[in-house]
py3Dmol code that shows the C-alpha trace and the ligand (Angstrom):
import py3Dmol

protein = """\
ATOM      1  CA  MET A   1       0.000   0.000   0.000  1.00  0.00           C
ATOM      2  CA  SER A   2       1.218   3.474  -0.777  1.00  0.00           C
ATOM      3  CA  SER A   3       1.454   6.205   1.828  1.00  0.00           C
ATOM      4  CA  ARG A   4      -1.189   8.189  -0.019  1.00  0.00           C
ATOM      5  CA  LYS A   5      -4.485   8.290   1.872  1.00  0.00           C
ATOM      6  CA  PHE A   6      -7.268   6.527  -0.043  1.00  0.00           C
ATOM      7  CA  PHE A   7      -9.697   9.121  -1.408  1.00  0.00           C
ATOM      8  CA  VAL A   8     -13.285   8.657  -2.543  1.00  0.00           C
ATOM      9  CA  GLY A   9     -15.433  11.371  -4.079  1.00  0.00           C
ATOM     10  CA  GLY A  10     -19.186  10.981  -4.491  1.00  0.00           C
ATOM     11  CA  ASN A  11     -20.245  13.089  -7.449  1.00  0.00           C
ATOM     12  CA  TRP A  12     -23.998  13.590  -7.103  1.00  0.00           C
ATOM     13  CA  LYS A  13     -24.129  15.605 -10.344  1.00  0.00           C
ATOM     14  CA  MET A  14     -27.562  17.232 -10.914  1.00  0.00           C
ATOM     15  CA  ASN A  15     -29.429  14.698  -8.802  1.00  0.00           C
ATOM     16  CA  GLY A  16     -31.368  14.715  -5.585  1.00  0.00           C
ATOM     17  CA  ASN A  17     -33.791  16.845  -3.648  1.00  0.00           C
ATOM     18  CA  LYS A  18     -33.816  17.491   0.090  1.00  0.00           C
ATOM     19  CA  LYS A  19     -35.570  14.216   0.795  1.00  0.00           C
ATOM     20  CA  GLU A  20     -33.163  12.179  -1.308  1.00  0.00           C
ATOM     21  CA  ILE A  21     -30.178  14.046   0.088  1.00  0.00           C
ATOM     22  CA  ASP A  22     -31.403  13.258   3.611  1.00  0.00           C
ATOM     23  CA  ALA A  23     -31.373   9.573   2.665  1.00  0.00           C
ATOM     24  CA  ILE A  24     -27.779   9.800   1.379  1.00  0.00           C
ATOM     25  CA  ILE A  25     -26.692  11.668   4.495  1.00  0.00           C
ATOM     26  CA  ASP A  26     -28.348   8.982   6.618  1.00  0.00           C
ATOM     27  CA  PHE A  27     -26.466   6.081   5.058  1.00  0.00           C
ATOM     28  CA  LEU A  28     -23.178   7.988   5.154  1.00  0.00           C
ATOM     29  CA  THR A  29     -23.719   8.898   8.803  1.00  0.00           C
ATOM     30  CA  VAL A  30     -24.518   5.299   9.737  1.00  0.00           C
ATOM     31  CA  GLY A  31     -21.563   4.106   7.659  1.00  0.00           C
ATOM     32  CA  PRO A  32     -19.369   2.992   9.182  1.00  0.00           C
ATOM     33  CA  ILE A  33     -16.824   4.856   7.057  1.00  0.00           C
ATOM     34  CA  ASP A  34     -13.246   3.590   7.180  1.00  0.00           C
ATOM     35  CA  SER A  35     -11.195   6.304   8.897  1.00  0.00           C
ATOM     36  CA  ASN A  36      -8.354   5.482   6.491  1.00  0.00           C
ATOM     37  CA  THR A  37     -10.447   6.862   3.619  1.00  0.00           C
ATOM     38  CA  GLU A  38     -10.907  10.546   2.915  1.00  0.00           C
ATOM     39  CA  LEU A  39     -14.488  11.022   1.720  1.00  0.00           C
ATOM     40  CA  VAL A  40     -15.832  14.078  -0.099  1.00  0.00           C
ATOM     41  CA  CYS A  41     -19.315  14.537  -1.592  1.00  0.00           C
ATOM     42  CA  GLY A  42     -19.835  16.705  -4.690  1.00  0.00           C
ATOM     43  CA  VAL A  43     -23.168  18.415  -4.122  1.00  0.00           C
ATOM     44  CA  PRO A  44     -25.361  20.581  -6.422  1.00  0.00           C
ATOM     45  CA  SER A  45     -24.662  24.218  -5.549  1.00  0.00           C
ATOM     46  CA  CYS A  46     -28.121  24.983  -4.149  1.00  0.00           C
ATOM     47  CA  TYR A  47     -27.727  22.170  -1.601  1.00  0.00           C
ATOM     48  CA  LEU A  48     -24.100  22.765  -0.613  1.00  0.00           C
ATOM     49  CA  GLU A  49     -24.876  24.527   2.638  1.00  0.00           C
ATOM     50  CA  TYR A  50     -27.666  22.085   3.514  1.00  0.00           C
ATOM     51  CA  ALA A  51     -25.379  19.096   2.989  1.00  0.00           C
ATOM     52  CA  ARG A  52     -22.509  20.760   4.832  1.00  0.00           C
ATOM     53  CA  GLN A  53     -24.702  21.387   7.861  1.00  0.00           C
ATOM     54  CA  LYS A  54     -26.084  17.857   7.949  1.00  0.00           C
ATOM     55  CA  LEU A  55     -23.096  15.692   7.031  1.00  0.00           C
ATOM     56  CA  PRO A  56     -20.597  14.614   9.714  1.00  0.00           C
ATOM     57  CA  ALA A  57     -17.629  17.025   9.843  1.00  0.00           C
ATOM     58  CA  SER A  58     -15.286  14.198   8.833  1.00  0.00           C
ATOM     59  CA  ILE A  59     -16.913  14.091   5.371  1.00  0.00           C
ATOM     60  CA  GLY A  60     -15.875  16.866   3.007  1.00  0.00           C
ATOM     61  CA  VAL A  61     -18.270  18.751   0.759  1.00  0.00           C
ATOM     62  CA  ALA A  62     -17.342  19.815  -2.769  1.00  0.00           C
ATOM     63  CA  ALA A  63     -18.975  22.142  -5.247  1.00  0.00           C
ATOM     64  CA  GLN A  64     -19.136  20.626  -8.731  1.00  0.00           C
ATOM     65  CA  ASN A  65     -17.899  23.753 -10.476  1.00  0.00           C
ATOM     66  CA  CYS A  66     -16.999  27.397  -9.812  1.00  0.00           C
ATOM     67  CA  TYR A  67     -15.828  30.436 -11.730  1.00  0.00           C
ATOM     68  CA  LYS A  68     -12.324  31.841 -12.062  1.00  0.00           C
ATOM     69  CA  VAL A  69     -12.759  35.147 -10.241  1.00  0.00           C
ATOM     70  CA  ALA A  70     -13.997  36.150  -6.777  1.00  0.00           C
ATOM     71  CA  LYS A  71     -17.116  38.134  -7.681  1.00  0.00           C
ATOM     72  CA  GLY A  72     -18.767  40.280 -10.282  1.00  0.00           C
ATOM     73  CA  ALA A  73     -21.161  40.338 -13.195  1.00  0.00           C
ATOM     74  CA  PHE A  74     -21.143  36.607 -14.019  1.00  0.00           C
ATOM     75  CA  THR A  75     -24.788  35.589 -13.915  1.00  0.00           C
ATOM     76  CA  GLY A  76     -25.302  31.997 -12.876  1.00  0.00           C
ATOM     77  CA  GLU A  77     -21.793  31.418 -11.536  1.00  0.00           C
ATOM     78  CA  ILE A  78     -20.464  30.886  -8.011  1.00  0.00           C
ATOM     79  CA  SER A  79     -16.998  31.674  -6.717  1.00  0.00           C
ATOM     80  CA  PRO A  80     -14.549  29.819  -4.480  1.00  0.00           C
ATOM     81  CA  ALA A  81     -15.036  32.595  -1.903  1.00  0.00           C
ATOM     82  CA  MET A  82     -18.748  31.772  -1.755  1.00  0.00           C
ATOM     83  CA  ILE A  83     -18.088  28.051  -1.467  1.00  0.00           C
ATOM     84  CA  LYS A  84     -15.747  28.711   1.462  1.00  0.00           C
ATOM     85  CA  ASP A  85     -18.171  31.181   3.020  1.00  0.00           C
ATOM     86  CA  ILE A  86     -20.780  28.436   3.455  1.00  0.00           C
ATOM     87  CA  GLY A  87     -18.259  26.104   5.049  1.00  0.00           C
ATOM     88  CA  CYS A  88     -17.277  23.903   2.107  1.00  0.00           C
ATOM     89  CA  SER A  89     -13.653  23.327   1.223  1.00  0.00           C
ATOM     90  CA  TRP A  90     -13.573  21.416  -2.056  1.00  0.00           C
ATOM     91  CA  VAL A  91     -14.449  21.904  -5.708  1.00  0.00           C
ATOM     92  CA  ILE A  92     -14.522  19.497  -8.658  1.00  0.00           C
ATOM     93  CA  LEU A  93     -13.248  21.229 -11.804  1.00  0.00           C
ATOM     94  CA  GLY A  94     -13.040  20.218 -15.448  1.00  0.00           C
ATOM     95  CA  HIS A  95     -15.370  17.253 -15.171  1.00  0.00           C
ATOM     96  CA  SER A  96     -15.986  15.743 -18.620  1.00  0.00           C
ATOM     97  CA  GLU A  97     -19.574  16.971 -18.502  1.00  0.00           C
ATOM     98  CA  ARG A  98     -18.290  20.521 -18.005  1.00  0.00           C
ATOM     99  CA  ARG A  99     -15.876  20.018 -20.889  1.00  0.00           C
ATOM    100  CA  ASN A 100     -18.211  18.254 -23.299  1.00  0.00           C
ATOM    101  CA  VAL A 101     -21.719  19.515 -22.455  1.00  0.00           C
ATOM    102  CA  PHE A 102     -20.772  23.072 -21.491  1.00  0.00           C
ATOM    103  CA  GLY A 103     -17.764  23.503 -23.751  1.00  0.00           C
ATOM    104  CA  GLU A 104     -15.178  24.355 -21.085  1.00  0.00           C
ATOM    105  CA  SER A 105     -11.670  24.597 -22.502  1.00  0.00           C
ATOM    106  CA  ASP A 106      -8.377  23.421 -21.030  1.00  0.00           C
ATOM    107  CA  LEU A 107      -7.451  27.079 -20.595  1.00  0.00           C
ATOM    108  CA  LEU A 108     -10.605  27.987 -18.652  1.00  0.00           C
ATOM    109  CA  ILE A 109     -10.265  24.904 -16.455  1.00  0.00           C
ATOM    110  CA  GLY A 110      -6.647  25.808 -15.707  1.00  0.00           C
ATOM    111  CA  GLU A 111      -7.678  29.337 -14.743  1.00  0.00           C
ATOM    112  CA  LYS A 112     -10.419  28.005 -12.473  1.00  0.00           C
ATOM    113  CA  VAL A 113      -7.993  25.602 -10.801  1.00  0.00           C
ATOM    114  CA  ALA A 114      -5.522  28.440 -10.179  1.00  0.00           C
ATOM    115  CA  HIS A 115      -8.123  30.754  -8.670  1.00  0.00           C
ATOM    116  CA  ALA A 116      -9.745  28.063  -6.504  1.00  0.00           C
ATOM    117  CA  LEU A 117      -6.363  27.010  -5.095  1.00  0.00           C
ATOM    118  CA  ASN A 118      -5.313  30.606  -4.483  1.00  0.00           C
ATOM    119  CA  GLU A 119      -8.568  31.156  -2.582  1.00  0.00           C
ATOM    120  CA  GLY A 120      -7.761  28.184  -0.362  1.00  0.00           C
ATOM    121  CA  LEU A 121     -10.075  25.509  -1.736  1.00  0.00           C
ATOM    122  CA  ASN A 122      -9.005  21.925  -2.345  1.00  0.00           C
ATOM    123  CA  VAL A 123      -9.473  20.981  -5.969  1.00  0.00           C
ATOM    124  CA  ILE A 124     -10.333  17.776  -7.841  1.00  0.00           C
ATOM    125  CA  PRO A 125      -9.379  18.520 -11.450  1.00  0.00           C
ATOM    126  CA  CYS A 126     -10.660  15.885 -13.910  1.00  0.00           C
ATOM    127  CA  ILE A 127      -9.107  14.626 -17.109  1.00  0.00           C
ATOM    128  CA  GLY A 128      -9.894  11.776 -19.483  1.00  0.00           C
ATOM    129  CA  GLU A 129     -10.008  10.706 -23.105  1.00  0.00           C
ATOM    130  CA  LYS A 130     -13.054  10.042 -25.301  1.00  0.00           C
ATOM    131  CA  LEU A 131     -13.675   6.656 -26.891  1.00  0.00           C
ATOM    132  CA  GLU A 132     -12.577   7.779 -30.357  1.00  0.00           C
ATOM    133  CA  GLU A 133      -9.375   9.185 -28.891  1.00  0.00           C
ATOM    134  CA  ARG A 134      -8.614   5.896 -27.145  1.00  0.00           C
ATOM    135  CA  GLU A 135      -9.385   3.926 -30.287  1.00  0.00           C
ATOM    136  CA  ALA A 136      -7.094   6.203 -32.282  1.00  0.00           C
ATOM    137  CA  GLY A 137      -4.261   5.463 -29.827  1.00  0.00           C
ATOM    138  CA  LYS A 138      -4.321   9.034 -28.497  1.00  0.00           C
ATOM    139  CA  THR A 139      -5.106   8.418 -24.823  1.00  0.00           C
ATOM    140  CA  GLU A 140      -1.723   9.553 -23.542  1.00  0.00           C
ATOM    141  CA  GLU A 141      -1.520  12.564 -25.829  1.00  0.00           C
ATOM    142  CA  VAL A 142      -4.985  13.731 -24.698  1.00  0.00           C
ATOM    143  CA  VAL A 143      -4.592  13.206 -20.966  1.00  0.00           C
ATOM    144  CA  PHE A 144      -1.078  14.657 -20.883  1.00  0.00           C
ATOM    145  CA  ALA A 145      -2.313  17.803 -22.687  1.00  0.00           C
ATOM    146  CA  GLN A 146      -5.234  18.167 -20.266  1.00  0.00           C
ATOM    147  CA  LEU A 147      -2.945  17.573 -17.293  1.00  0.00           C
ATOM    148  CA  LYS A 148      -0.361  20.067 -18.560  1.00  0.00           C
ATOM    149  CA  ALA A 149      -2.985  22.818 -18.879  1.00  0.00           C
ATOM    150  CA  ILE A 150      -3.912  22.242 -15.230  1.00  0.00           C
ATOM    151  CA  VAL A 151      -0.430  21.696 -13.823  1.00  0.00           C
ATOM    152  CA  GLU A 152       0.897  24.902 -15.386  1.00  0.00           C
ATOM    153  CA  LYS A 153      -1.658  26.822 -13.328  1.00  0.00           C
ATOM    154  CA  ILE A 154      -1.099  25.139  -9.958  1.00  0.00           C
ATOM    155  CA  PRO A 155       0.553  27.730  -7.714  1.00  0.00           C
ATOM    156  CA  GLU A 156       3.697  26.823  -5.843  1.00  0.00           C
ATOM    157  CA  GLY A 157       3.037  25.097  -2.526  1.00  0.00           C
ATOM    158  CA  LYS A 158      -0.525  24.111  -3.414  1.00  0.00           C
ATOM    159  CA  TRP A 159      -0.026  20.503  -4.480  1.00  0.00           C
ATOM    160  CA  ASP A 160      -1.279  19.170  -1.138  1.00  0.00           C
ATOM    161  CA  SER A 161      -4.686  20.619  -2.065  1.00  0.00           C
ATOM    162  CA  VAL A 162      -4.944  18.732  -5.357  1.00  0.00           C
ATOM    163  CA  VAL A 163      -6.457  15.296  -6.050  1.00  0.00           C
ATOM    164  CA  ILE A 164      -6.358  14.410  -9.752  1.00  0.00           C
ATOM    165  CA  ALA A 165      -9.263  12.409 -11.183  1.00  0.00           C
ATOM    166  CA  TYR A 166      -8.685  10.289 -14.281  1.00  0.00           C
ATOM    167  CA  GLU A 167     -12.077   9.609 -15.821  1.00  0.00           C
ATOM    168  CA  PRO A 168     -12.149   8.079 -19.302  1.00  0.00           C
ATOM    169  CA  VAL A 169     -15.204   9.661 -20.914  1.00  0.00           C
ATOM    170  CA  TRP A 170     -16.304   6.333 -22.426  1.00  0.00           C
ATOM    171  CA  ALA A 171     -16.590   4.858 -18.923  1.00  0.00           C
ATOM    172  CA  ILE A 172     -18.658   7.629 -17.330  1.00  0.00           C
ATOM    173  CA  GLY A 173     -22.253   6.639 -16.719  1.00  0.00           C
ATOM    174  CA  THR A 174     -22.013   3.841 -19.288  1.00  0.00           C
ATOM    175  CA  GLY A 175     -21.528   0.799 -17.096  1.00  0.00           C
ATOM    176  CA  LYS A 176     -18.276   0.187 -19.038  1.00  0.00           C
ATOM    177  CA  THR A 177     -15.588   0.478 -16.383  1.00  0.00           C
ATOM    178  CA  ALA A 178     -11.966   0.577 -17.429  1.00  0.00           C
ATOM    179  CA  SER A 179     -10.402  -2.695 -16.336  1.00  0.00           C
ATOM    180  CA  PRO A 180      -8.048  -2.326 -13.373  1.00  0.00           C
ATOM    181  CA  GLN A 181      -5.157  -2.912 -15.814  1.00  0.00           C
ATOM    182  CA  GLN A 182      -6.401  -0.265 -18.269  1.00  0.00           C
ATOM    183  CA  ALA A 183      -6.832   2.268 -15.470  1.00  0.00           C
ATOM    184  CA  GLN A 184      -3.501   1.411 -13.834  1.00  0.00           C
ATOM    185  CA  GLU A 185      -1.701   1.832 -17.143  1.00  0.00           C
ATOM    186  CA  VAL A 186      -2.912   5.423 -17.469  1.00  0.00           C
ATOM    187  CA  HIS A 187      -2.474   6.233 -13.760  1.00  0.00           C
ATOM    188  CA  GLY A 188       1.115   4.977 -13.899  1.00  0.00           C
ATOM    189  CA  LYS A 189       1.830   7.138 -16.922  1.00  0.00           C
ATOM    190  CA  LEU A 190       0.246  10.195 -15.308  1.00  0.00           C
ATOM    191  CA  ARG A 191       2.414   9.707 -12.225  1.00  0.00           C
ATOM    192  CA  GLN A 192       5.490   9.322 -14.387  1.00  0.00           C
ATOM    193  CA  TRP A 193       4.537  12.506 -16.260  1.00  0.00           C
ATOM    194  CA  LEU A 194       4.274  14.338 -12.928  1.00  0.00           C
ATOM    195  CA  ALA A 195       7.680  13.027 -11.860  1.00  0.00           C
ATOM    196  CA  GLU A 196       9.275  14.253 -15.080  1.00  0.00           C
ATOM    197  CA  ASN A 197       7.408  17.543 -15.459  1.00  0.00           C
ATOM    198  CA  VAL A 198       6.772  18.683 -11.881  1.00  0.00           C
ATOM    199  CA  SER A 199       8.872  16.739  -9.371  1.00  0.00           C
ATOM    200  CA  PRO A 200       9.356  13.209  -8.047  1.00  0.00           C
ATOM    201  CA  ASP A 201       8.005  14.416  -4.698  1.00  0.00           C
ATOM    202  CA  VAL A 202       4.750  15.704  -6.205  1.00  0.00           C
ATOM    203  CA  ALA A 203       4.403  12.506  -8.258  1.00  0.00           C
ATOM    204  CA  GLN A 204       4.863  10.386  -5.164  1.00  0.00           C
ATOM    205  CA  LYS A 205       2.468  12.251  -2.873  1.00  0.00           C
ATOM    206  CA  THR A 206      -0.364  13.351  -5.206  1.00  0.00           C
ATOM    207  CA  ARG A 207      -3.430  11.168  -5.240  1.00  0.00           C
ATOM    208  CA  ILE A 208      -4.724  10.074  -8.642  1.00  0.00           C
ATOM    209  CA  ILE A 209      -8.241   8.656  -8.419  1.00  0.00           C
ATOM    210  CA  TYR A 210     -10.206   6.765 -11.057  1.00  0.00           C
ATOM    211  CA  GLY A 211     -13.753   7.552 -12.170  1.00  0.00           C
ATOM    212  CA  GLY A 212     -16.125   5.913 -14.613  1.00  0.00           C
ATOM    213  CA  SER A 213     -18.773   3.349 -13.659  1.00  0.00           C
ATOM    214  CA  VAL A 214     -17.170   2.464 -10.341  1.00  0.00           C
ATOM    215  CA  THR A 215     -19.461   0.134  -8.393  1.00  0.00           C
ATOM    216  CA  ALA A 216     -19.469  -1.872  -5.175  1.00  0.00           C
ATOM    217  CA  GLU A 217     -18.562  -4.863  -7.356  1.00  0.00           C
ATOM    218  CA  ASN A 218     -15.487  -3.492  -9.138  1.00  0.00           C
ATOM    219  CA  CYS A 219     -14.094  -1.025  -6.573  1.00  0.00           C
ATOM    220  CA  ARG A 220     -11.850  -3.489  -4.734  1.00  0.00           C
ATOM    221  CA  GLU A 221      -9.974  -4.690  -7.797  1.00  0.00           C
ATOM    222  CA  LEU A 222      -9.392  -1.096  -8.889  1.00  0.00           C
ATOM    223  CA  ALA A 223      -8.193  -0.131  -5.411  1.00  0.00           C
ATOM    224  CA  LYS A 224      -5.537  -2.852  -5.469  1.00  0.00           C
ATOM    225  CA  GLU A 225      -3.622  -1.194  -8.300  1.00  0.00           C
ATOM    226  CA  ALA A 226      -0.445   0.580  -7.262  1.00  0.00           C
ATOM    227  CA  ASP A 227      -1.252   3.980  -8.751  1.00  0.00           C
ATOM    228  CA  ILE A 228      -5.013   4.084  -8.156  1.00  0.00           C
ATOM    229  CA  ASP A 229      -5.548   6.053  -4.955  1.00  0.00           C
ATOM    230  CA  GLY A 230      -9.330   5.993  -4.831  1.00  0.00           C
ATOM    231  CA  SER A 231     -12.338   6.749  -6.977  1.00  0.00           C
ATOM    232  CA  LEU A 232     -14.712   9.442  -8.163  1.00  0.00           C
ATOM    233  CA  VAL A 233     -18.164   7.918  -8.205  1.00  0.00           C
ATOM    234  CA  GLY A 234     -21.269   9.222  -9.952  1.00  0.00           C
ATOM    235  CA  GLY A 235     -24.381   7.043 -10.103  1.00  0.00           C
ATOM    236  CA  ALA A 236     -23.292   4.620  -7.404  1.00  0.00           C
ATOM    237  CA  SER A 237     -22.660   7.432  -4.895  1.00  0.00           C
ATOM    238  CA  LEU A 238     -26.413   7.993  -4.561  1.00  0.00           C
ATOM    239  CA  LYS A 239     -27.108   4.526  -3.170  1.00  0.00           C
ATOM    240  CA  PRO A 240     -26.321   2.873   0.187  1.00  0.00           C
ATOM    241  CA  ASP A 241     -23.868   0.530  -1.570  1.00  0.00           C
ATOM    242  CA  PHE A 242     -21.591   3.552  -1.857  1.00  0.00           C
ATOM    243  CA  VAL A 243     -20.353   2.772   1.647  1.00  0.00           C
ATOM    244  CA  HIS A 244     -18.703  -0.375   0.223  1.00  0.00           C
ATOM    245  CA  ILE A 245     -16.901   1.740  -2.366  1.00  0.00           C
ATOM    246  CA  VAL A 246     -15.698   4.136   0.309  1.00  0.00           C
ATOM    247  CA  ASN A 247     -14.411   1.154   2.288  1.00  0.00           C
ATOM    248  CA  ALA A 248     -12.855  -0.575  -0.746  1.00  0.00           C
ATOM    249  CA  THR A 249      -9.466  -1.045   0.920  1.00  0.00           C
ATOM    250  CA  GLN A 250     -10.806  -2.765   4.040  1.00  0.00           C
TER     251      GLN A 250
END
"""
ligand_1 = """\
9
PGA
P -20.310 7.355 -12.964
O -19.765 8.867 -12.994
O -19.739 6.711 -11.731
O -21.795 7.465 -12.934
O -19.778 6.680 -14.203
C -18.477 9.182 -12.598
C -18.235 10.664 -12.732
O -18.710 11.258 -13.705
O -17.572 11.284 -11.880
"""
view = py3Dmol.view(width=600, height=400)
view.addModel(protein, "pdb")
view.setStyle({"model": 0}, {"cartoon": {"style": "trace"}})
view.addModel(ligand_1, "xyz")
view.setStyle({"model": 1}, {"stick": {}})
view.zoomTo()
view.show()
């Protein structure tokens, strides 16, 4: 086992209402949650404060997006300062749905990562290739380019606040998980890229988590891989089985 603390993110996406969120909070509170896992829930922005107030303090709360400046005339956006103001300390940035449904560019995502880190939030930047890119043999080229755009914007001394999520787009919400070997291959290459382009220390200590159809059934095999430090879970994070995913290393 590596010295990196196992990390699981539950990405609720645009799901849930107060009643359903109460049910999620109930099963997470009952747990029991392995204290060797760091758990963070990605909550729709209108429920961030509600979830923060009701979840145990040991469980982090993440916004699923934010803008790149502190305040101003940006209708519909929220800022890292606002996320912090309501007691939350994480944000997911550059999720494939932000990239592909809302057209966010590598540059914008990099700028958001920089601002969120400078404001003191912890950030889960997401990267991952599409099916046609994988089939064309371009997985590495794509994920390295996405990673570079993020890494260039990470301020000095902020790496402890970063958890990188590798989420192949073809595996998200499709039921087609990357095999542990497929995921490990990319995670290993991402870590090597960090060692060569940032520093061996950053490569060694930074958690790289896998996302894309993670379930209670496949989470343990994924967690056994040397460079997979946890998971980012969409659909399965809404159901009580999620506790098994959180406890995948037990
Ligand atoms: P999924 O989503 O687990 O439903 O595939 C993962 C994600 O998008 O973070």
